[in-house]
C-alpha positions as CSV (number, residue, x, y, z in Angstrom):
1,M,28.2,24.3,37.0
2,Q,25.9,23.7,40.0
3,L,28.9,23.1,42.3
4,R,30.4,26.4,41.1
5,D,27.2,28.3,41.7
6,T,26.9,26.7,45.2
7,M,30.5,27.6,46.0
8,R,29.9,31.2,44.8
9,E,26.9,31.4,47.0
10,M,28.9,30.2,49.9
11,V,31.7,32.7,49.2
12,E,29.1,35.5,49.0
13,D,27.5,34.3,52.2
14,Y,30.9,34.2,54.0
15,S,31.7,37.7,52.7
16,R,28.4,39.0,54.1
17,Q,29.1,37.4,57.4
18,L,32.5,39.0,57.5
19,D,31.0,42.4,56.7
20,L,28.4,41.9,59.4
21,R,31.0,41.0,62.0
22,D,33.2,43.9,61.1
23,N,30.2,46.2,61.6
24,T,29.4,44.6,64.9
25,I,33.0,45.1,66.1
26,R,32.8,48.8,65.1
27,E,29.5,49.2,66.9
28,L,30.8,47.6,70.0
29,Q,33.9,49.8,70.0
30,N,31.8,52.9,69.6
31,R,29.4,51.8,72.3
32,D,32.3,51.0,74.7
33,A,33.8,54.4,74.1
34,Q,30.4,56.1,74.7
35,Q,29.8,54.1,78.0
36,Q,33.3,54.9,79.3
37,T,32.6,58.6,78.5
38,E,29.3,58.5,80.4
39,V,30.8,56.7,83.4
40,S,33.8,59.0,83.5
41,M,31.4,62.0,83.5
42,L,29.4,60.6,86.4
43,V,32.5,59.8,88.4
44,Y,33.9,63.3,87.6
45,K,30.7,65.0,88.9
46,E,30.6,62.9,92.0
47,N,34.3,63.6,92.6
48,E,33.8,67.3,92.3
49,T,30.8,67.2,94.7
50,L,32.9,65.4,97.3
51,K,35.8,67.8,96.8
52,Q,33.4,70.7,97.4
53,E,32.0,69.1,100.5
54,N,35.5,68.5,101.8
55,R,36.4,72.2,101.1
56,M,33.4,73.3,103.1
57,L,34.2,71.1,106.0
58,R,37.9,72.3,106.0
59,D,36.7,75.9,105.9
60,K,34.4,75.2,108.8
61,V,37.3,73.6,110.8
62,V,39.4,76.7,110.2
63,I,36.6,79.0,111.3
64,L,36.1,77.0,114.5
65,E,39.8,77.1,115.2
66,D,39.7,80.9,114.8
67,E,36.8,81.0,117.2
68,I,38.8,78.9,119.7
69,N,41.6,81.4,119.5
70,R,39.3,84.4,119.8
71,F,37.4,83.0,122.8
72,G,40.6,82.0,124.5
73,N,40.8,85.3,126.4
74,Q,37.3,85.2,127.8
75,Q,36.1,83.7,131.1
76,S,34.2,80.8,129.6
77,F,37.3,79.7,127.8
78,A,37.1,76.1,129.0
79,Q,33.5,75.7,128.0
80,N,33.9,77.3,124.6
81,T,37.2,75.5,123.9
82,Q,35.7,72.1,124.7
83,A,32.6,72.7,122.6
84,L,34.6,74.0,119.7
85,E,37.1,71.1,120.0
86,E,34.3,68.6,120.0
87,E,32.9,70.3,116.8
88,I,36.3,70.2,115.2
89,G,36.6,66.5,116.1
90,R,33.2,65.8,114.7
91,L,33.9,67.7,111.5
92,N,37.3,65.9,111.1
93,R,35.5,62.6,111.5
94,I,32.9,63.5,108.9
95,L,35.7,64.6,106.6
96,Q,37.6,61.3,107.0
97,E,34.4,59.4,106.4
98,K,33.8,61.3,103.2
99,E,37.3,60.7,102.0
100,Q,37.0,57.0,102.8
101,V,33.7,56.8,100.9
102,F,35.3,58.6,98.0
103,D,38.3,56.3,98.0
104,R,36.0,53.2,98.2
105,D,33.8,54.5,95.3
106,M,36.8,55.2,93.1
107,A,38.1,51.7,93.8
108,D,34.7,50.2,92.9
109,Q,34.5,52.3,89.8
110,K,38.0,51.2,88.7
111,N,37.0,47.5,89.2
112,E,33.8,48.1,87.2
113,W,35.7,49.7,84.4
114,A,38.2,46.8,84.4
115,E,35.3,44.3,84.2
116,I,33.6,46.3,81.3
117,Y,37.0,46.5,79.5
118,G,37.6,42.8,80.0
119,A,34.2,41.8,78.7
120,Q,34.5,44.1,75.7
121,K,38.1,42.9,74.9
122,S,37.0,39.3,75.2
123,Q,34.1,39.8,72.8
124,Y,36.3,41.7,70.4
125,D,39.0,39.0,70.5
126,Q,36.4,36.3,69.9
127,Q,35.0,38.1,66.9
128,A,38.4,38.8,65.5
129,R,39.2,35.1,65.7
130,E,35.9,34.3,63.9
131,I,36.8,36.8,61.2
132,V,40.2,35.2,60.7
133,L,38.5,31.7,60.4
134,L,35.9,33.0,58.0
135,T,38.5,34.8,55.9
136,Q,40.5,31.5,55.7
137,E,37.4,29.6,54.8
138,N,36.5,32.2,52.2
139,E,40.0,32.0,50.7
140,T,39.8,28.1,50.6
141,L,36.5,28.3,48.9
142,L,37.7,30.8,46.3
143,T,40.7,28.5,45.6
144,R,38.4,25.5,45.2
145,L,36.2,27.5,42.9
146,E,39.1,28.6,40.7
147,M,40.4,25.0,40.6
148,Q,37.0,23.7,39.7
149,G,36.7,26.2,36.9
150,R,40.1,25.3,35.5
151,Q,39.2,21.6,35.6
152,E,36.0,22.2,33.8
153,M,37.7,24.3,31.2
154,Q,40.4,21.6,30.7
155,G,37.8,18.9,30.4
156,K,36.2,20.9,27.6
157,G,39.5,21.1,25.8
158,C,40.5,24.8,26.3
159,P,44.2,25.0,25.4
160,Q,44.5,28.5,27.0
161,C,43.3,27.2,30.4
162,A,45.9,24.5,30.7
163,N,48.4,27.1,32.1
């Protein structure tokens, strides 16, 4: 009887452990989804800001090119043209730098997401393996418990339990 009680306690303990691990997996999945949403939102906002800056710089380049064309007929054409071309060059360099920073940030963000995903997947897989092992152990203990109960009943002379 004591062995049966001990085995029942072990089965209940393993069942609780399985439930706790299932809950942990669900919590991790929810947390992972929330983190990805927050990171995506931050990247989206930064992306939009950079796009807006790029549009401003392109608009300024267009305005400066128009000024070059307008001042082309005046006497100080060479001076105005050179100043405007230098400004256009400067703005184009700034634009390229912003685009490079944006591309670099996106690559870094993708790598960070890959690391987060890898860590979460590894943790999920480990817990899934542990659940399988605990489930198998639980089934083994239940089988032992049933066999022990049958043996005790047969030992007491229960003809119905012989089957």
